C-alpha positions as CSV (number, residue, x, y, z in Angstrom):
1,M,13.5,-82.8,28.6
2,K,10.2,-84.7,29.1
3,F,10.6,-87.6,31.4
4,K,9.5,-90.2,28.8
5,D,12.3,-89.0,26.5
6,M,15.1,-89.3,29.1
7,P,17.3,-92.1,27.9
8,Y,18.1,-94.9,30.1
9,E,21.4,-96.7,29.9
10,R,22.6,-99.3,32.4
11,I,25.6,-98.0,34.4
12,D,28.7,-100.2,33.8
13,F,29.8,-100.3,37.4
14,E,33.2,-101.7,36.4
15,K,33.9,-98.6,34.2
16,A,32.4,-96.3,36.9
17,K,34.7,-97.7,39.5
18,E,37.6,-97.5,37.2
19,E,36.8,-93.8,36.6
20,L,36.4,-93.2,40.3
21,A,39.8,-94.9,41.0
22,G,41.4,-92.5,38.5
23,L,39.8,-89.5,40.3
24,L,41.0,-90.9,43.7
25,Q,44.5,-91.2,42.4
26,A,44.4,-87.6,40.9
27,L,43.2,-86.3,44.3
28,K,46.1,-87.9,46.0
29,E,48.6,-86.3,43.5
30,A,47.0,-82.9,43.5
31,K,49.3,-80.0,44.4
32,S,46.7,-77.5,45.8
33,G,43.3,-77.2,47.2
34,E,42.1,-75.5,44.0
35,E,43.3,-78.4,42.0
36,Q,41.5,-80.9,44.3
37,F,38.4,-78.8,44.1
38,E,38.4,-79.1,40.3
39,I,38.9,-83.0,40.7
40,H,36.0,-83.0,43.1
41,K,33.8,-81.4,40.4
42,K,34.5,-84.3,38.2
43,Y,33.7,-86.7,41.1
44,Y,30.2,-85.2,41.4
45,A,29.7,-85.3,37.7
46,L,30.3,-89.0,37.8
47,T,28.2,-89.7,40.9
48,D,25.4,-87.6,39.4
49,R,25.5,-89.7,36.2
50,V,25.3,-92.9,38.2
51,S,22.5,-91.5,40.4
52,T,20.5,-90.3,37.3
53,Q,20.4,-93.7,35.7
54,A,19.8,-95.6,38.9
55,T,16.9,-93.2,39.7
56,L,15.4,-93.5,36.2
57,C,15.4,-97.3,36.7
58,S,13.9,-97.0,40.1
59,I,11.1,-94.7,39.0
60,R,10.2,-96.8,35.9
61,H,10.2,-99.9,38.0
62,S,7.9,-98.3,40.6
63,I,5.6,-97.1,37.8
64,D,5.1,-100.6,36.6
65,T,6.3,-103.4,38.9
66,T,5.4,-106.0,36.3
67,D,7.9,-104.6,33.8
68,K,10.5,-107.4,33.5
69,F,13.2,-105.2,32.0
70,Y,13.2,-102.7,34.8
71,Q,12.8,-105.4,37.5
72,E,16.0,-107.0,36.3
73,E,17.6,-103.6,36.1
74,Q,16.6,-102.9,39.8
75,D,18.0,-106.2,40.8
76,Y,21.3,-105.2,39.1
77,Y,21.5,-101.9,41.0
78,D,20.5,-103.7,44.3
79,Q,23.5,-105.9,43.7
80,E,26.1,-103.5,42.4
81,T,25.4,-100.3,44.2
82,P,27.0,-101.2,47.6
83,A,30.5,-101.8,46.2
84,Y,30.4,-98.7,44.2
85,S,29.2,-96.7,47.3
86,N,32.1,-98.1,49.3
87,L,34.6,-96.8,46.7
88,C,32.9,-93.4,46.9
89,V,33.6,-93.5,50.7
90,A,37.2,-94.3,49.9
91,Y,37.4,-91.2,47.7
92,Q,35.7,-89.2,50.4
93,K,38.3,-90.4,53.0
94,E,41.1,-89.1,50.9
95,L,39.2,-85.7,50.7
96,F,38.7,-85.7,54.4
97,A,42.4,-86.2,55.0
98,S,43.5,-83.7,52.5
99,P,46.4,-81.4,53.5
100,Y,44.4,-78.6,51.8
101,R,41.3,-79.3,54.0
102,E,41.1,-75.7,55.0
103,V,40.7,-74.5,51.4
104,L,38.2,-77.2,50.6
105,E,36.1,-76.7,53.7
106,E,35.9,-73.0,52.9
107,K,34.4,-73.9,49.4
108,I,32.1,-76.8,50.3
109,G,31.5,-76.1,54.0
110,P,31.9,-77.9,57.4
111,V,28.6,-79.8,57.1
112,A,30.0,-81.7,54.0
113,F,33.1,-82.9,55.9
114,K,31.0,-83.9,58.9
115,N,28.9,-86.0,56.5
116,I,32.0,-87.6,55.1
117,E,33.1,-88.5,58.6
118,I,29.7,-90.1,59.2
119,A,29.9,-92.1,55.9
120,M,33.4,-93.3,56.8
121,K,32.0,-94.9,60.0
122,S,28.9,-96.5,58.3
123,V,30.4,-98.7,55.5
124,S,33.2,-101.1,54.8
125,D,34.1,-103.7,52.2
126,E,33.3,-106.3,54.8
127,V,29.6,-105.5,54.9
128,I,29.0,-105.2,51.1
129,P,27.5,-108.7,50.8
130,L,25.1,-107.8,53.7
131,M,24.1,-104.5,52.1
132,Q,23.4,-106.4,48.9
133,E,21.2,-108.8,50.7
134,E,19.4,-105.9,52.5
135,N,18.7,-104.2,49.3
136,A,17.2,-107.4,47.9
137,L,15.0,-108.0,51.0
138,V,13.7,-104.4,50.8
139,T,12.9,-104.8,47.1
140,E,11.1,-108.2,47.9
141,Y,9.0,-106.5,50.6
142,E,8.0,-103.7,48.4
143,K,7.1,-105.9,45.6
144,L,5.1,-108.1,47.9
145,L,2.8,-105.2,48.8
146,A,2.7,-103.8,45.3
147,G,1.5,-107.3,44.1
148,A,-1.7,-107.2,46.2
149,K,-4.8,-108.4,44.4
150,I,-7.9,-107.7,46.3
151,E,-11.2,-108.8,44.9
152,W,-13.9,-106.0,45.3
153,E,-17.2,-106.3,43.6
154,G,-16.0,-107.8,40.4
155,E,-12.8,-105.8,40.3
156,T,-9.3,-106.6,41.4
157,L,-7.7,-103.7,43.3
158,N,-4.3,-103.1,44.8
159,L,-3.7,-101.5,48.2
160,S,-3.8,-97.9,46.8
161,L,-7.0,-98.4,44.8
162,L,-8.7,-99.9,47.9
163,T,-8.1,-96.7,49.8
164,P,-11.3,-94.9,48.8
165,Y,-13.4,-97.7,50.2
166,L,-11.5,-97.6,53.4
167,K,-12.6,-94.0,53.7
168,S,-16.2,-94.4,52.5
169,K,-18.8,-92.4,54.4
170,D,-20.8,-95.7,54.5
171,R,-19.8,-97.5,57.8
172,E,-20.5,-100.9,56.3
173,V,-18.5,-100.3,53.2
174,R,-15.5,-99.1,55.3
175,R,-15.8,-102.2,57.5
176,K,-15.9,-104.5,54.5
177,A,-12.9,-102.8,52.9
178,F,-10.9,-103.2,56.1
179,E,-11.8,-106.8,56.3
180,K,-10.5,-107.3,52.8
181,Q,-7.3,-105.5,53.6
182,N,-7.0,-107.5,56.8
183,E,-7.4,-110.7,54.8
184,F,-4.6,-109.7,52.3
185,F,-2.1,-109.0,55.2
186,L,-3.1,-112.2,56.9
187,S,-2.4,-114.1,53.7
188,I,1.3,-112.7,53.7
189,E,1.9,-112.5,57.4
190,E,4.4,-115.3,57.6
191,K,6.3,-113.8,54.7
192,L,6.2,-110.4,56.4
193,D,7.6,-112.0,59.6
194,E,10.3,-113.8,57.7
195,L,11.4,-110.7,55.7
196,Y,11.6,-108.4,58.7
197,D,13.4,-111.1,60.8
198,K,16.0,-111.3,58.2
199,L,16.3,-107.6,57.8
200,V,16.8,-107.1,61.6
201,K,19.5,-109.8,61.8
202,N,21.2,-108.5,58.6
203,R,21.3,-104.9,59.9
204,T,22.5,-106.1,63.4
205,L,25.3,-108.1,61.8
206,Q,26.3,-105.1,59.7
207,A,26.5,-103.0,62.8
208,E,28.5,-105.7,64.7
209,K,31.0,-106.0,61.7
210,L,31.4,-102.2,61.8
211,G,32.2,-102.1,65.6
212,F,28.7,-101.2,67.0
213,E,26.9,-103.0,69.7
214,T,23.5,-102.7,67.9
215,Y,22.2,-101.4,64.7
216,T,20.7,-98.1,66.2
217,P,23.9,-96.1,66.3
218,L,24.7,-97.2,62.7
219,G,21.1,-96.4,61.7
220,Y,21.6,-92.9,63.0
221,L,24.8,-92.5,61.0
222,R,23.1,-93.7,57.8
223,M,20.2,-91.3,58.4
224,Q,23.1,-88.6,58.4
225,R,22.2,-87.3,61.8
226,N,25.1,-84.9,62.2
227,C,24.0,-82.6,65.0
228,Y,21.8,-84.5,67.3
229,G,21.5,-88.1,68.6
230,R,19.4,-90.6,70.5
231,K,19.3,-88.5,73.7
232,E,17.6,-85.6,71.9
233,V,15.1,-87.9,70.1
234,E,14.2,-89.6,73.4
235,N,13.5,-86.2,75.0
236,L,11.3,-85.3,72.0
237,R,9.3,-88.5,72.5
238,R,9.0,-87.8,76.2
239,Q,7.5,-84.4,75.6
240,V,5.1,-85.8,73.0
241,K,3.9,-88.4,75.5
242,E,3.3,-85.8,78.1
243,V,1.6,-83.0,76.1
244,F,0.9,-84.1,72.6
245,V,-0.8,-87.5,73.2
246,P,-3.5,-86.0,75.5
247,F,-4.2,-83.3,72.9
248,A,-4.5,-85.9,70.0
249,E,-6.7,-88.1,72.1
250,S,-9.0,-85.1,72.6
251,L,-9.3,-84.7,68.9
252,Y,-10.2,-88.4,68.5
253,E,-13.0,-87.8,71.1
254,R,-14.2,-84.8,69.1
255,R,-14.2,-86.9,65.9
256,Q,-16.2,-89.7,67.6
257,Q,-18.7,-87.0,68.7
258,R,-18.9,-85.6,65.2
259,L,-19.6,-89.1,63.8
260,G,-22.4,-89.4,66.4
261,L,-20.9,-92.7,67.8
262,S,-21.0,-93.9,71.4
263,H,-17.7,-95.9,70.6
264,M,-15.3,-95.4,67.7
265,T,-13.3,-98.3,66.1
266,Y,-10.3,-98.1,63.8
267,S,-12.4,-98.2,60.6
268,D,-14.5,-95.3,61.9
269,E,-11.7,-93.0,62.7
270,Q,-10.6,-93.0,59.1
271,V,-13.3,-90.4,58.2
272,Y,-13.7,-86.9,59.4
273,G,-17.5,-86.7,59.8
274,P,-20.9,-88.4,59.2
275,E,-20.7,-87.4,55.5
276,G,-17.3,-89.0,55.2
277,S,-14.1,-87.1,54.5
278,P,-14.1,-84.3,52.0
279,S,-13.1,-85.5,48.5
280,P,-11.5,-83.2,45.9
281,K,-13.7,-82.2,42.9
282,G,-12.7,-83.0,39.4
283,T,-10.6,-85.6,37.6
284,P,-6.9,-86.2,38.3
285,E,-6.1,-83.9,35.3
286,E,-8.2,-81.2,36.8
287,I,-6.4,-81.5,40.2
288,L,-3.1,-81.0,38.4
289,A,-4.5,-78.0,36.6
290,A,-5.7,-76.6,40.0
291,G,-2.2,-77.2,41.3
292,Q,-0.7,-75.2,38.5
293,Q,-3.1,-72.3,39.2
294,M,-2.3,-72.5,42.9
295,Y,1.5,-72.3,42.4
296,E,1.2,-69.6,39.7
297,E,-0.6,-67.4,42.3
298,L,1.5,-68.3,45.4
299,S,4.8,-66.8,44.2
300,P,7.0,-66.2,41.1
301,E,9.3,-69.0,42.3
302,T,6.6,-71.6,42.7
303,K,5.1,-70.7,39.3
304,E,8.4,-71.2,37.5
305,F,8.9,-74.5,39.4
306,F,5.4,-76.1,38.7
307,D,5.5,-74.9,35.0
308,F,8.7,-76.8,34.6
309,M,7.3,-79.9,36.3
310,M,4.2,-79.9,33.9
311,E,6.1,-79.0,30.8
312,N,8.5,-81.9,31.3
313,E,5.9,-84.4,32.5
314,L,7.6,-84.9,35.8
315,L,4.5,-86.0,37.8
316,D,3.2,-89.6,37.5
317,V,0.2,-89.4,39.8
318,F,-2.5,-91.6,38.2
319,G,-3.4,-94.7,40.1
320,R,-2.8,-98.0,38.2
321,K,-3.0,-101.6,39.2
322,T,0.7,-102.4,38.6
323,K,2.2,-99.3,40.3
324,A,4.1,-99.6,43.5
325,V,2.1,-98.2,46.6
326,G,2.7,-94.9,48.2
327,G,4.1,-91.6,46.9
328,Y,7.5,-90.0,46.8
329,M,9.7,-87.2,45.3
330,T,13.1,-88.0,43.9
331,Y,15.6,-86.1,41.9
332,L,17.4,-86.6,38.5
333,P,20.6,-84.6,38.9
334,D,21.7,-84.7,35.3
335,Y,18.5,-83.0,34.3
336,K,18.2,-80.8,37.4
337,A,14.7,-82.2,37.5
338,P,12.6,-83.3,40.6
339,F,10.1,-86.2,39.9
340,I,6.9,-86.8,41.8
341,F,5.4,-90.3,42.0
342,A,1.9,-90.8,43.5
343,N,-1.3,-92.9,43.2
344,F,-4.3,-90.5,42.9
345,N,-7.4,-92.4,44.1
346,G,-10.2,-89.7,44.4
347,T,-9.6,-89.1,48.2
348,S,-8.3,-86.0,49.9
349,G,-4.9,-87.8,49.9
350,D,-4.5,-86.6,46.3
351,V,-4.3,-83.0,47.5
352,D,-2.1,-84.1,50.3
353,V,0.4,-85.5,47.7
354,M,0.1,-82.4,45.5
355,T,1.1,-80.1,48.4
356,H,3.5,-82.5,50.3
357,E,5.6,-83.8,47.4
358,C,5.6,-80.5,45.7
359,G,7.2,-79.0,48.8
360,H,10.1,-81.5,48.4
361,A,10.2,-80.9,44.7
362,F,10.1,-77.1,45.0
363,Q,13.1,-77.2,47.3
364,G,14.9,-79.6,44.9
365,Y,14.2,-77.2,42.0
366,L,15.6,-74.2,44.0
367,A,18.7,-76.2,45.1
368,A,19.6,-77.0,41.5
369,S,21.0,-73.5,41.1
370,D,23.4,-73.9,44.0
371,P,26.9,-74.6,42.5
372,I,28.0,-76.5,45.7
373,R,26.8,-80.0,45.1
374,E,27.2,-81.0,48.8
375,H,24.4,-78.5,49.7
376,A,21.9,-80.9,48.1
377,D,22.6,-83.6,50.7
378,I,19.9,-82.6,53.1
379,G,19.0,-84.5,56.2
380,M,15.5,-85.9,56.0
381,E,14.4,-84.1,59.2
382,T,15.0,-80.8,57.3
383,A,13.7,-82.1,53.9
384,E,10.3,-83.0,55.5
385,I,10.0,-79.4,56.8
386,H,9.9,-78.3,53.2
387,S,7.1,-80.7,52.3
388,M,5.0,-80.5,55.5
389,S,5.1,-76.7,55.7
390,M,4.1,-76.5,52.0
391,E,0.9,-78.3,53.0
392,F,0.0,-75.3,55.2
393,F,1.4,-72.5,53.0
394,T,-1.0,-73.7,50.3
395,E,-4.1,-73.4,52.6
396,P,-5.4,-70.2,50.9
397,W,-5.8,-72.3,47.6
398,Y,-7.6,-75.3,49.1
399,H,-10.8,-74.0,47.5
400,L,-9.4,-74.8,44.0
401,F,-9.6,-78.5,44.9
402,F,-12.7,-78.7,46.9
403,D,-16.4,-77.5,46.6
404,K,-17.3,-74.5,48.7
405,D,-19.0,-76.5,51.4
406,T,-16.1,-79.0,51.9
407,T,-13.1,-76.6,51.7
408,E,-13.4,-75.7,55.4
409,D,-13.9,-79.4,56.3
410,Y,-10.7,-80.3,54.5
411,T,-8.8,-77.4,56.2
412,R,-9.9,-78.6,59.6
413,M,-9.3,-82.3,58.8
414,H,-5.9,-81.6,57.5
415,L,-4.8,-79.9,60.7
416,E,-6.5,-82.5,62.9
417,E,-4.8,-85.4,61.1
418,A,-1.4,-83.7,61.1
419,V,-1.9,-83.5,65.0
420,M,-3.0,-87.1,65.1
421,F,0.1,-88.2,63.2
422,V,2.7,-87.0,65.8
423,P,2.1,-89.7,68.5
424,Y,1.9,-92.3,65.7
425,G,5.3,-91.2,64.2
426,C,6.8,-91.3,67.7
427,M,5.4,-94.8,68.3
428,V,6.9,-96.0,65.0
429,D,10.3,-94.6,66.1
430,E,10.2,-96.1,69.7
431,F,9.1,-99.4,68.2
432,Q,12.2,-99.5,65.9
433,H,14.5,-98.6,68.8
434,E,13.1,-101.5,70.8
435,V,13.6,-103.9,67.9
436,Y,17.1,-103.0,67.2
437,D,18.1,-102.8,70.9
438,H,16.8,-106.5,71.2
439,P,17.4,-108.1,67.8
440,E,16.9,-111.5,69.4
441,M,13.2,-111.0,69.7
442,S,10.8,-113.3,67.9
443,P,8.2,-112.0,65.5
444,K,5.6,-112.6,68.2
445,E,7.5,-110.6,70.8
446,R,8.0,-107.7,68.4
447,K,4.1,-107.6,67.9
448,E,3.7,-107.5,71.6
449,V,6.0,-104.5,71.9
450,W,3.8,-102.8,69.3
451,K,0.7,-103.6,71.2
452,K,2.3,-102.1,74.4
453,L,3.2,-98.9,72.6
454,E,-0.2,-98.5,71.1
455,K,-1.7,-98.4,74.6
456,I,0.8,-95.4,75.3
457,Y,0.5,-93.5,72.2
458,K,-3.0,-94.3,70.9
459,P,-4.9,-95.5,73.9
460,H,-8.3,-95.2,72.2
461,M,-7.5,-97.7,69.6
462,D,-10.0,-100.6,68.9
463,Y,-9.5,-102.8,65.9
464,D,-12.9,-104.3,66.5
465,G,-12.1,-107.9,65.6
466,L,-9.7,-107.4,62.7
467,P,-7.2,-110.2,63.6
468,F,-4.1,-109.0,61.7
469,F,-4.2,-105.6,63.6
470,E,-5.3,-107.0,66.9
471,K,-2.2,-109.2,67.0
472,G,0.0,-106.1,66.9
473,C,0.8,-106.4,63.2
474,F,-0.2,-102.8,62.1
475,W,3.4,-101.8,61.7
476,Q,4.0,-104.4,59.0
477,K,2.1,-102.2,56.5
478,Q,4.2,-99.2,57.3
479,H,6.8,-99.6,54.6
480,H,9.4,-97.2,56.2
481,I,9.9,-99.8,59.0
482,Y,11.1,-102.3,56.4
483,S,12.7,-100.0,53.8
484,F,14.0,-97.0,55.6
485,P,15.0,-97.9,59.2
486,L,14.8,-95.1,61.8
487,Y,13.5,-92.6,59.3
488,Y,10.1,-92.0,60.7
489,I,11.0,-89.7,63.5
490,D,12.2,-87.2,60.8
491,Y,8.5,-86.7,59.9
492,V,7.7,-85.9,63.5
493,I,10.5,-83.4,63.8
494,A,9.5,-81.7,60.6
495,Q,5.7,-81.8,61.4
496,L,6.4,-79.9,64.7
497,C,8.5,-77.3,62.7
498,A,5.6,-77.1,60.2
499,F,3.2,-76.3,63.0
500,E,5.5,-73.4,64.0
501,Y,5.2,-72.1,60.4
502,K,1.5,-72.5,60.6
503,A,1.2,-70.3,63.6
504,W,3.6,-67.8,62.0
505,M,1.8,-67.6,58.7
506,D,-1.5,-67.1,60.4
507,K,0.0,-63.9,62.0
508,D,2.2,-62.7,59.1
509,Y,2.0,-64.9,56.0
510,K,4.5,-62.8,54.0
511,R,7.3,-63.0,56.6
512,A,6.7,-66.7,57.2
513,W,6.9,-67.4,53.4
514,E,10.2,-65.4,53.2
515,S,11.6,-67.5,56.0
516,Y,10.4,-70.7,54.2
517,L,12.1,-69.6,51.0
518,K,15.3,-68.8,52.9
519,L,15.2,-72.3,54.6
520,C,14.7,-74.0,51.1
521,R,17.6,-72.0,49.5
522,M,20.0,-72.8,52.4
523,S,19.6,-76.5,51.6
524,A,22.3,-78.3,53.6
525,S,24.7,-75.4,53.8
526,K,24.4,-75.5,57.6
527,F,23.6,-78.1,60.3
528,H,19.9,-78.8,60.9
529,T,19.8,-76.9,64.2
530,E,21.6,-73.9,62.7
531,L,19.2,-73.9,59.7
532,L,16.2,-73.7,62.2
533,K,17.9,-70.8,64.0
534,E,18.6,-69.0,60.8
535,A,15.0,-69.4,59.7
536,G,13.5,-68.3,63.0
537,I,12.1,-71.6,64.0
538,D,12.5,-73.1,67.5
539,S,14.0,-76.5,67.8
540,P,11.5,-79.3,68.7
541,F,14.3,-80.9,70.8
542,A,14.3,-78.0,73.2
543,D,12.3,-78.3,76.4
544,G,9.1,-76.3,76.3
545,T,8.9,-76.0,72.4
546,I,6.3,-78.8,72.0
547,G,4.2,-77.4,74.8
548,K,4.1,-74.0,73.0
549,I,3.1,-75.7,69.8
550,V,0.3,-77.5,71.5
551,E,-0.9,-74.1,73.0
552,N,-1.1,-72.6,69.5
553,L,-2.8,-75.6,68.1
554,E,-5.5,-75.6,70.8
555,K,-6.4,-72.1,69.7
556,E,-6.5,-73.3,66.0
557,V,-8.8,-76.2,66.6
């Protein structure tokens, strides 16, 4: 079914909770594991129905943040979802304690039961009001950024539509665009401080009510980290500081030389070379058509997937002034349909979205054929491998999106910026650990922490008089920090794994692709560390792995 024809109907949560309570009672009264498994299928039919309608609402709200109907619907879900989610956990507790656990575990796997155990520790009725407040604060933050109105040469732009000017090959245009962006963020700085302060205090109080000293361990549970913890993450960051930061800094120096500058500022480093960054050819429609050709040629599986996406209009990628910022992939379980949201703006980021979000969507499309619903509950550190690796697997088709003389530049820039991302991603993660370890910090103290970390992870950085950024506020435009706490390190873990796939495909593309398909199809049937082992990828947590990745990358660049 085409996305526009998918009917939306507000979920009556009282009826949903009544139905869920009935399933919970039936589960208690079941006389065998087989009977419980049949009840469990009905449970997932219910939760998929709720998820589908809530997701339809969320997508349509982000497509047009000024649509009053879907704004009110989003407010409704922000308010009602926590209590329903808690009842889902009560059902899962009963499943977890089942006398037929052995039968059930054989059917749905040990990962599912570990995730239930995690969920049981991370919610309670006592924190429902706080979760409701948290949802509302996140929605307010995202609406604040989506509502940006930036005057630019007679036009009014939002943050996404300003992006091409931030990446202009004209240094004066770039500088002017960054000044405009800086002005906007300065105008909302107090509100940003207020919202984040409330979020930190809210999440800390949730953690305390659930028996944790700080939010961090609760955040790890809510990110469904079921086979590694803080110790492993800290070891990864240590290795990045030791071997990846110097490598990334050498690439910044190379970019400075390429630009012909004696000193490079923040606005300068946004472009690849003196002619700017390579831009895709053609209209947004032509980029989608190129994507269809690419996936048709890549493999039978990707052809079937992308044809499905196009036929059912499951990509909304055109930039509009009332759209939310950013890009994402989500899933509509009742239709077995991935959905991609983006803001094409004429920059190379359009191609990044095409390959990255399609990596997520392709895996979601493959997973739809798995009869075990729990296998779709993938940890984000695994999910991001699907997307970031797809960016590299599509490399042979970059010429479809760029002119002949810019294809090579884009290929090099894409790899270079993937390297530059890793230190930044670790910095975001360490910043959040500092914040939640010390929730009493003032907004000013948090900004000082960010400035300190920038000197470690991005020592070259010079904001050249842009006051919002010089005060240590850059993180306030990184919406994950507000909306998805402790998520960002998952991108780093996945990017490091994608670099391993990059080295593999350069040696043997066919075998690397077979491994990638296997990883996608395994979904969450195994723990993350087991998935990597099955796919033939070394864990980035292990000592020495990151050093080997850097050695391979040095040969590439």
